[in-house]
C-alpha positions as CSV (number, residue, x, y, z in Angstrom):
1,M,33.8,-13.6,-59.5
2,E,33.3,-16.8,-62.0
3,D,36.4,-18.6,-63.4
4,P,36.3,-17.9,-67.2
5,R,37.7,-21.0,-67.8
6,V,35.0,-22.8,-66.8
7,R,32.4,-22.6,-69.5
8,E,29.3,-25.1,-70.4
9,A,30.8,-27.8,-72.6
10,L,28.4,-27.6,-76.5
11,L,28.4,-31.4,-76.9
12,Y,27.0,-33.7,-74.5
13,D,23.9,-35.8,-73.8
14,R,22.1,-35.9,-70.2
15,L,21.2,-39.5,-69.1
16,A,19.0,-40.6,-65.9
17,G,20.6,-40.4,-62.5
18,G,22.7,-37.4,-63.2
19,Q,25.1,-39.1,-65.6
20,V,26.1,-37.0,-69.1
21,V,28.2,-38.3,-71.9
22,C,30.6,-36.5,-73.2
23,N,30.7,-36.3,-77.1
24,T,33.6,-34.0,-77.8
25,C,35.8,-36.7,-79.0
26,E,35.3,-40.2,-80.1
27,R,36.0,-41.8,-76.3
28,H,32.4,-40.6,-75.4
29,C,32.9,-40.6,-71.9
30,K,29.9,-41.8,-69.7
31,V,30.8,-38.9,-66.9
32,D,29.2,-39.7,-63.0
33,W,27.8,-36.9,-61.1
34,D,30.6,-34.7,-60.1
35,G,33.2,-37.0,-62.4
36,V,35.5,-36.3,-65.0
37,G,36.1,-37.9,-68.3
38,Y,39.3,-39.6,-69.6
39,C,40.9,-36.3,-70.3
40,R,40.3,-34.8,-67.0
41,T,39.1,-31.6,-68.6
42,R,35.4,-31.8,-68.5
43,K,33.4,-32.2,-65.4
44,N,29.4,-33.3,-64.6
45,S,28.7,-30.6,-61.9
46,G,25.1,-30.9,-61.5
47,G,24.0,-32.8,-64.3
48,R,25.6,-30.7,-67.3
49,L,28.9,-31.1,-68.3
50,F,31.5,-27.9,-68.2
51,T,35.0,-27.5,-69.6
52,L,37.3,-26.5,-66.9
53,M,40.0,-25.0,-69.7
54,H,38.5,-22.4,-71.7
55,G,41.5,-20.4,-72.3
56,D,43.6,-22.0,-69.6
57,L,46.7,-21.8,-71.7
58,T,50.4,-23.4,-71.3
59,S,52.0,-21.7,-74.3
60,L,51.3,-19.0,-76.3
61,S,53.8,-18.2,-79.5
62,A,54.6,-17.1,-83.0
63,N,55.4,-20.0,-85.0
64,P,56.3,-20.4,-88.8
65,I,53.7,-22.9,-90.4
66,E,56.1,-25.2,-91.4
67,K,56.9,-26.3,-87.6
68,K,53.2,-27.3,-87.6
69,P,54.2,-28.8,-90.2
70,F,52.1,-27.8,-93.0
71,F,54.1,-27.3,-96.3
72,H,51.6,-26.5,-98.9
73,F,49.2,-23.7,-96.8
74,W,50.5,-20.6,-96.7
75,P,53.8,-21.0,-97.1
76,G,56.4,-18.6,-95.2
77,S,53.2,-17.2,-92.8
78,R,53.3,-17.5,-89.3
79,A,50.6,-18.6,-86.4
80,L,49.9,-17.8,-83.2
81,T,49.9,-21.0,-81.5
82,A,48.0,-21.7,-78.1
83,G,48.3,-25.3,-76.2
84,T,46.8,-26.7,-73.0
85,W,47.1,-29.7,-70.8
86,S,46.0,-32.9,-70.9
87,C,45.2,-35.5,-74.2
88,N,42.3,-37.7,-75.2
89,L,45.0,-40.4,-76.4
90,D,47.5,-42.7,-74.0
91,C,50.4,-42.7,-76.5
92,P,53.7,-44.2,-74.5
93,W,56.1,-42.2,-76.9
94,C,54.5,-38.4,-76.4
95,Q,56.6,-35.9,-77.5
96,N,55.1,-33.1,-75.2
97,E,54.3,-35.2,-72.5
98,D,55.0,-32.0,-69.9
99,I,51.8,-30.8,-71.0
100,S,49.7,-33.6,-72.2
101,K,50.6,-36.1,-69.3
102,H,49.4,-33.6,-66.1
103,P,45.8,-33.4,-66.3
104,E,46.0,-32.5,-62.6
105,N,47.6,-29.0,-63.6
106,V,44.4,-28.1,-65.5
107,G,43.2,-24.7,-63.9
108,K,47.0,-23.7,-63.5
109,G,47.6,-22.4,-67.1
110,R,47.7,-18.4,-67.9
111,Y,44.3,-17.3,-69.1
112,V,44.1,-15.4,-72.2
113,S,40.4,-14.4,-73.8
114,P,39.8,-15.3,-77.2
115,E,39.3,-11.6,-77.8
116,D,43.3,-11.3,-76.7
117,F,44.6,-14.0,-78.1
118,V,43.1,-12.6,-81.8
119,R,44.1,-9.1,-81.0
120,A,47.7,-10.3,-80.6
121,V,47.7,-11.7,-83.6
122,E,47.1,-8.6,-85.6
123,H,49.4,-7.0,-82.9
124,Y,52.3,-9.1,-84.1
125,G,51.6,-9.0,-87.7
126,L,50.7,-12.6,-88.2
127,Q,48.8,-14.5,-90.6
128,G,46.9,-16.9,-88.6
129,T,45.7,-19.1,-85.5
130,S,46.7,-22.6,-84.8
131,I,45.7,-24.9,-81.9
132,S,48.5,-27.2,-81.4
133,F,51.3,-28.6,-78.8
134,N,49.0,-30.9,-77.1
135,E,45.6,-32.3,-78.4
136,P,43.6,-29.0,-79.6
137,T,39.9,-31.1,-79.2
138,L,40.2,-30.3,-75.6
139,L,40.2,-26.7,-76.2
140,L,37.2,-27.0,-79.0
141,E,34.8,-24.3,-77.0
142,Y,37.5,-21.8,-77.0
143,S,38.6,-22.6,-80.7
144,L,35.1,-21.7,-81.8
145,D,35.1,-18.4,-80.4
146,V,39.0,-17.7,-81.7
147,F,38.3,-19.3,-85.0
148,A,35.0,-16.9,-85.7
149,L,36.7,-13.7,-84.3
150,A,40.1,-14.7,-86.3
151,K,37.9,-15.0,-89.6
152,E,36.3,-11.7,-89.2
153,R,39.7,-10.0,-89.2
154,G,40.8,-12.1,-91.9
155,F,43.3,-14.4,-90.5
156,Y,43.4,-18.3,-91.4
157,N,42.5,-20.8,-88.3
158,T,44.6,-24.5,-88.3
159,Y,44.6,-27.2,-85.8
160,I,47.3,-29.8,-85.4
161,T,45.6,-32.9,-84.1
162,N,45.6,-36.9,-83.3
163,G,42.0,-36.3,-85.3
164,Y,40.3,-38.1,-82.7
165,M,37.4,-35.9,-82.1
166,S,33.8,-36.8,-83.0
167,A,32.2,-36.0,-86.3
168,D,30.0,-33.1,-84.5
169,A,32.8,-31.8,-83.3
170,L,34.8,-31.8,-86.7
171,K,31.4,-29.7,-88.3
172,L,31.5,-27.1,-85.5
173,L,35.3,-26.5,-86.3
174,I,34.6,-26.3,-90.1
175,G,31.7,-24.2,-89.4
176,H,33.3,-21.7,-87.3
177,G,36.5,-21.3,-89.9
178,L,38.8,-24.0,-89.6
179,D,41.0,-23.7,-92.5
180,A,43.5,-26.4,-92.5
181,M,44.2,-29.7,-90.2
182,N,47.4,-31.7,-90.2
183,I,46.4,-35.1,-88.7
184,D,48.5,-37.4,-87.3
185,V,48.1,-41.3,-88.3
186,K,49.9,-43.0,-85.6
187,G,49.8,-46.2,-87.5
188,D,47.2,-49.1,-88.6
189,G,44.3,-50.2,-86.5
190,E,46.4,-52.5,-84.7
191,T,48.8,-50.4,-83.6
192,V,46.8,-47.4,-82.7
193,R,44.3,-49.7,-80.6
194,R,47.1,-51.3,-78.8
195,Y,49.7,-48.4,-78.0
196,C,46.9,-45.5,-78.1
197,G,43.7,-46.9,-77.4
198,A,41.8,-45.4,-80.2
199,D,40.4,-46.7,-83.5
200,V,42.0,-45.4,-86.5
201,E,39.1,-45.6,-88.7
202,K,37.6,-42.8,-86.6
203,V,40.9,-40.8,-87.5
204,W,40.4,-41.6,-91.2
205,R,36.7,-40.7,-91.7
206,N,37.7,-37.2,-90.2
207,A,40.6,-37.2,-93.0
208,R,37.8,-37.4,-95.5
209,L,35.1,-35.1,-94.3
210,A,37.3,-32.5,-93.2
211,R,38.7,-32.6,-97.1
212,E,35.2,-33.0,-98.6
213,D,34.0,-29.9,-96.9
214,G,37.0,-27.8,-98.3
215,V,39.4,-27.8,-95.4
216,W,43.3,-28.3,-96.4
217,V,44.4,-31.4,-94.8
218,E,48.1,-32.6,-94.5
219,L,49.3,-35.9,-92.4
220,T,51.8,-36.8,-90.2
221,T,53.3,-40.3,-89.2
222,L,55.9,-40.3,-86.3
223,V,57.6,-43.6,-88.0
224,I,58.8,-45.3,-84.3
225,P,61.3,-48.7,-84.6
226,G,59.3,-51.8,-83.6
227,V,56.0,-49.8,-83.7
228,N,55.1,-48.3,-87.2
229,D,58.0,-48.7,-89.2
230,D,57.2,-51.9,-90.8
231,A,57.2,-51.3,-94.7
232,E,53.7,-53.3,-95.3
233,L,52.0,-50.9,-92.3
234,L,53.6,-47.8,-93.8
235,R,52.5,-49.0,-97.3
236,G,49.3,-49.1,-96.2
237,I,48.9,-45.9,-94.9
238,A,50.5,-44.4,-97.8
239,R,47.9,-46.2,-100.2
240,R,44.8,-44.9,-97.9
241,V,46.2,-41.5,-98.3
242,R,46.3,-42.0,-101.7
243,D,42.8,-43.3,-102.4
244,E,40.7,-41.6,-99.6
245,L,42.3,-38.2,-99.6
246,G,44.0,-37.6,-103.0
247,E,47.7,-38.3,-104.4
248,G,48.1,-34.5,-103.8
249,T,47.8,-35.0,-100.3
250,P,51.5,-33.8,-98.2
251,W,52.4,-37.1,-96.0
252,H,55.4,-36.3,-93.5
253,V,56.8,-38.9,-92.0
254,T,59.1,-37.7,-88.8
255,R,61.9,-38.7,-86.5
256,Y,61.0,-40.4,-83.0
257,Y,63.1,-39.6,-80.1
258,P,62.8,-41.6,-77.2
259,A,60.1,-39.6,-74.8
260,F,57.8,-40.1,-71.7
261,R,57.5,-44.1,-71.0
262,F,59.3,-44.9,-74.4
263,T,62.6,-46.1,-74.6
264,A,63.0,-46.9,-78.2
265,P,66.5,-45.5,-80.0
266,A,65.8,-42.6,-82.1
267,T,64.5,-43.5,-85.2
268,P,67.0,-44.0,-88.2
269,V,67.3,-41.4,-91.0
270,S,67.4,-44.5,-93.5
271,A,64.1,-45.6,-91.8
272,L,62.4,-42.0,-92.9
273,E,64.3,-42.2,-96.2
274,R,62.8,-45.6,-96.9
275,A,58.9,-44.4,-95.7
276,C,59.6,-41.3,-98.3
277,E,60.4,-43.9,-101.1
278,I,57.3,-46.0,-100.3
279,G,54.9,-42.9,-100.1
280,R,56.5,-42.3,-103.6
281,D,56.0,-45.8,-105.0
282,E,52.4,-45.7,-103.7
283,G,51.7,-42.8,-105.8
284,L,51.9,-40.2,-103.4
285,L,53.2,-36.8,-105.2
286,Y,54.6,-35.2,-101.8
287,V,56.0,-36.7,-99.0
288,Y,58.7,-34.9,-96.5
289,A,61.1,-36.5,-93.8
290,G,60.5,-34.1,-90.6
291,N,62.9,-33.9,-88.0
292,V,66.3,-34.3,-90.1
293,P,67.3,-31.0,-90.7
294,G,68.9,-29.7,-93.8
295,H,68.0,-33.3,-95.6
296,R,66.9,-33.1,-99.2
297,Y,63.4,-34.9,-98.3
298,E,62.5,-31.9,-96.8
299,N,62.3,-30.2,-99.9
300,T,59.0,-29.9,-102.2
301,Y,60.2,-31.1,-105.9
302,C,57.9,-30.9,-109.2
303,P,56.1,-34.3,-109.5
304,H,56.5,-34.0,-113.2
305,C,59.7,-32.7,-114.3
306,G,62.0,-33.4,-110.8
307,E,62.6,-29.8,-110.4
308,L,63.7,-27.9,-107.2
309,L,60.3,-25.7,-106.3
310,V,61.0,-25.2,-102.4
311,E,64.4,-25.5,-100.3
312,R,63.9,-26.0,-97.0
313,N,66.4,-26.0,-93.7
314,V,64.4,-26.7,-90.6
315,F,61.4,-24.2,-90.7
316,D,62.8,-21.7,-92.9
317,I,62.3,-21.6,-96.7
318,M,65.4,-20.7,-98.2
319,Q,64.4,-20.6,-102.0
320,Y,60.9,-20.5,-102.8
321,R,60.2,-20.8,-106.7
322,I,56.5,-22.1,-107.2
323,T,55.1,-19.2,-109.5
324,A,52.2,-16.9,-108.3
325,D,49.6,-19.0,-110.1
326,N,51.1,-22.0,-108.6
327,R,52.9,-23.7,-110.9
328,C,56.4,-25.2,-111.4
329,P,58.7,-22.5,-113.7
330,T,60.0,-25.2,-115.8
331,C,57.2,-27.5,-116.8
332,G,54.1,-25.8,-115.6
333,E,52.9,-28.3,-113.3
334,T,50.4,-27.2,-111.1
335,V,51.3,-27.5,-107.3
336,P,48.8,-27.6,-104.6
337,I,49.2,-24.4,-102.6
338,V,46.5,-23.1,-100.2
339,G,47.2,-19.3,-99.7
340,E,49.9,-16.9,-100.4
341,F,53.3,-17.5,-100.1
342,C,54.5,-15.0,-97.3
343,G,58.9,-14.6,-97.9
344,R,60.6,-13.9,-94.8
């Protein structure tokens, strides 16, 4: 019986001598006959490229959308969330290294068909799907199948991503029903090259393309002492969010904890507060501090009159005062919210 996890990849070019070039992400790995690419999830078999983990999941759980984090997309809703193995970047501080840094486990997860995935969304009364935990781009073909089925049944689809997919992969995702992305912007160009082995300009390009095609975009920066906590570096990210995506784009600056190969101390709360203030100084209307439960910067305030609009505690919405037509109840300022508030 054929392994349902093994499917021919959608995006690759054949070269002379049996080599192929994987075009799923911006690494564009040149893969030798019987070889695998950087992420070790795609194999050249007989001069054709195959994904080895269509539906090979490490986890499946119903999560609050605020956990992603999304604060302006279907607030209060829950999404069936899946992850798999490996990653296409090499961040030494990885917060999910138990799955993202173990490509040798590809094929050892739990197989869940796209049909069963979407049936579970329906069965448990959830509002959408989310591919997350490790880098979702590695589940491209599976994501497309899940998204198309979910859309037919009226569910939303989200990606929690490092943003390093190819432009062609992003277009496929959008075409199959991607509604929202939270993109991890890890730093400036030098930081991302040095620590992650990637070109941050590709990430910004994808953020712009997604926004232009109607996908809701929120950005996250894990603030790490000695890596990307410099005020000017953070100011540069904030300016790019404002200028390239718009002042209403939410930016989450989140607290790092030592993990994987990185031993720098946890980010001081004061550093996150400073990052939030930098974002606001640069004209961003919605800047949030993450991984600091109960902090005032978890909340949404009206950018015009300062009224508390959404009070949060970790992933729970304690108070939601935005009107049904997405306005501040005090001054009438429009607040960018996609979807309905699903009070829990």
